[in-house]
N, C-alpha and C positions, 0 to 999 in steps of 0.2 A: 504494500500500500504506500503510495507516494506521500512523502511528508508535506507536499504542497497542498494537499487537500484540506479543506476546512469544512465546518458544518454549513448547512444550507437548508433552505425551505423546499419542501415538496408539497404537492397538493393532489387531491382527488376530487373530481367534479361529479356530484350526484345530480343528475338532471334527466329530463325526458327528451327523447327524440321528437322531431316533428314527424309523427308516424307515417311511414310509407312515402316520405317526401325527401329524396336524396339532397336536393339543392338547399332546401330550408334547414334540414338537419345539419348539413355541412356548414351553413351560415351560423347556426347556433353553436356548433362545435368550435368554430373559429372564434366566436365571441367568448366562449368559456376559456379558451387558451389565452386570449388577450387579457381577460379579467384576472386569470391566475398570475400571468406575468406582471400585471399591475400591482399585485399583492406581494411581490418579491419572490414568487415561486420560481424555482429553476427546473423543476420536473413536474409535469402534470399528467395525470391519467384520467381518461374518460371511459365510460362503461362499455361492456360487451355489446356488439351489434348496434352501436349508437347511430350509425348511418347505414340504412335508412331507419331501422328499428328492430327490436326483438318482438316478434309477432305473437306475444303471449295470448293464450286463450283461443287461438284459431287453429282449425284442423286442416285447412286448405282442401276440404272436401274429400279427405282420404280416410278410408276404413279398409280393413283386411279384405282384399278381393274386389275393391271398387274405388273409383275416383269420380268426382262430379265435374260438370262443366263449370259450375260456379267456382269451384276450387281452382280449376285451371286458370280462370280469369283473375283470381286473386294472385296466383303464382306469377302471372305475367306482370302484374303491377309491381310485385316485389322484385322480380328480375329486372324490370326496366329501371328501377330506382337503386339497383346495386351499384357498387363502386368499381370502376376500371382502374387498374394500377399499372402504369401511371394514367392520369386523367385529370379532368377539371377539379374533381373533389380533392385529390391528393395535392394538386397545385395550390388550392385555396388553403388547405390545412398547413402546408409547408410555409406559405406566406404568413399565416397567423403565427406560427412558431418563430419565424424569423423576426417579425415585427415585435413579438413579445420577448424574444431572446431566451426561449425556453426549449428544453427537451419536452416533447409531447408524444403520448401514446394514445391512440384512438381506436376503438373497436368499430369495425365496419363489416358489412356483408360484401364480399368480393365476387366479382364476375370476371372470369378468365376467358375472354373471347378468343384468344389464340389457341389454347390447348383443350379447354373443356367448356364450350359456350353454353351447354345445357345444365351446368352445375354451379351452385353458389357455395362459397366457403365463408365460415365465420373466422374473421382475421383480425389480428392486432397489428397496427401500423406504428412504426417508430420514426419520429422526425427529430432532427437536430436543430439547435438554435440558429443555424445558418439556413434553415428551411429545407435541407436535403432529406429525402426519404432514406433512412439509414438501414431499414430492414423490416421484415414482417414475420408473423407467426400465424400459421393456419391451425385451427383447432383440430387436434388429432382424432377425437371421438365425440361427435355430437351426442347429446343425451336424450334418451326417450324419443319423443316425436320430433325432435330436432333432426333426427336422422332421415326424416321424410323430405326435408327441405334443404339440408346442407350436406355437402360432401365431406370426406375425411382428408386432412392434411397428411403429409409424410414427414420423415425425419429431417428433411432438408431445411425446415424452418424452425428448428428448436433453437431459437435465436437468443444469444446473450451478447450484448454489445459492450466492448470496452470504451468508456467515455471518461471525460474529465470529472464526472460526478461519481465514478465507480462503474462496476459491471452491472448493466441493466438488462433484465430479461423477465420472462414470466409465462404463465399458462392461463388459459381461459376457462373460467367457471369450473365445472366438474372434472376437467383435466387435472385439477389440483388434487383430486382423489386418486390419481394414478401414481403410485409410489415410484415406479421406474421413471416416469416422465419427470417427476420432481428431482430424482437422483441425477438425471441427465443434466439438469440445470445446475445443481449443486456441483457436479463435476466440472462445469465450465466456470465455476467461481462466482456465481451470481451473488451480488451484494444488495441490489435494490430489486426486489421480487414483485412483479406486477401481477395482480389477480383480478382483472375485470370480470364481472359476473352478472347473472340474472337471478341469483339466489338471495332472497331477502330473509331467509329463516334464521332463527337464533343459532341453529347448529352450524351455520356458515362461519359465525364468529369464532367458534372453537377451532374450525379448520384454519383460519387465518393465524390464530395464535400458535397453533401446532406447527405450521410451516415456519413461522418466525423462529420458534424454539429449535426446530429440527435443522433448519438451514443456517441458523445464526445470521439472519439477514433482516433488513427492513422489508415489511410487506405493505404494499399499497393496494387497496381493494376499492373499486368503484362500481356502483350499481345505479340503475335508473330509478327515479320516482315517477310512477305512471298511474294515471287514473283512467277509468273507462271513458270519460268524457273527451279524452284526448284523441280517441280514434276517429278517423274520417267517417262522417255520417253515412255515406253511400258506399261503404266498403263491401265488395262481394263477400258473402258469408258472415257479415257483421252481426246477423241475428244470433250467432253463437255467443256473443258477448253479453246477452241479456242476463244470463244467470251469474255473471261474474260480479264480484264486489266492486264498489265504487273505487277503492284504492286497489289496483291490481298488482302493484309492486311498491312496497313501502321504503325500499332503499337498503340501508344497512352498511353504507360505505364507511371505511375505517382506515386508519394508518397504525401499524403495529411495529414495535421495536424488536431488536434481535434477542431479547430475553422474554418476549411474549407480552410485554407491557403495552397497553393501548395508549397511543399518543394523541389520537383524535378520533372522535366518533364513538360508537357507530351513530350515524345520522338516520333518522326515520321521519317519514311523512312530510317531507319538504325537499325542495331543491336547495343545494348548498355546495359551496366549495370548501372542503376541509383542508386545513393547512397545519403542518407540523415542522418543527426544526429538527433535523437529524444530524448526527455526527458519526462518520464512518469509523472513527476510532473505537466506537462502542462495539463494532463487529469484532475487531481484534480482541477486545476484552472478553466478549461473550464466548469466543472460541477457546479460551483458556482451558475449559473443562469439557468442551464438546466440539469436535470438528468432524462432521458427518462423512467427509471424504478424506480425512486425514487420520489423526490418531485414534478416532473412534470407528474407523473402518477396519474390516478384516478381509483384505484382498486375497489372502490365502484360502479363505472359505467362500467368499461371495465375489462375483464379478458381473458387471453390467456391460454389455456390448450394444452400442447404439448405431444403427444404420442411417446415415445422413444422406444417402444417395437420393436424388429426386426420382420419383416413381411416375412413369407414364404408361398408359395402356398401349401406346404405339411408339415404337422406336424404329426410326428409319436409318438404315445403314447404307452407305454408298461405297462402291468398290472403285478405286481409282484405276484407270487403264494405264 
């Protein structure tokens, strides 16, 4: 750890998307990034699937053995509002990060028109304070009915970025329940662990504190605060939302220190940017008695192999004459 590093402010933005609207959600995300920068934050995290939204409560007309025309219409709206990388949305987010002078991580629904145009991915994007897109992570395993609308990432985006603020990386929502995925990040030396999520339950708070203790790292978790009234009125399949509660996601965003202490949050039932001062020297101190990939590991007994090769259904090889 460089002696030049000092303590600094980090933030997590708990807010709702402008549901199913990529451009307005991007505008809101950019505003949150700028607001965080104005509060002296040097790294800000936005929630999972912020652009264009996490479609909570909707089935997209799918049941075992059948799909509906209405569900396909909803899927088209979702697909049309997904994010191309690179594209106008990433340019706008990068501009906001540059103007604010912050590192920013933003959850998006990614559309890969070049390789898999019929598949959407739940993706976390990393931007630097110069506005550059530094990297991305695609969710490895969508949870439950998420598997009907999102594809699976591969090991090529298990991203941990070396930065002037420390080594920044993370996993999305219930990926954080995958012990081997966490271990892969620990093995890359993650110090600032990002956990954007859609889980607002109290049990999620225990997960955040466990990861902080296990990885001896700072953990930043951002969730959305969403009400039923925020959904577009004429959304195909919107009648499914009638039985939903008024508050569909209450939040629970938080910032946790490397010994499991809660530094900010959890915030509930409102939009808010949580801010905490962190000092990376606390990571060194915390690892005195526990280093999960160092003196507390047993490589003579346990070993993890991570395949980081990009996976494609089609590989085209040409033979030179």
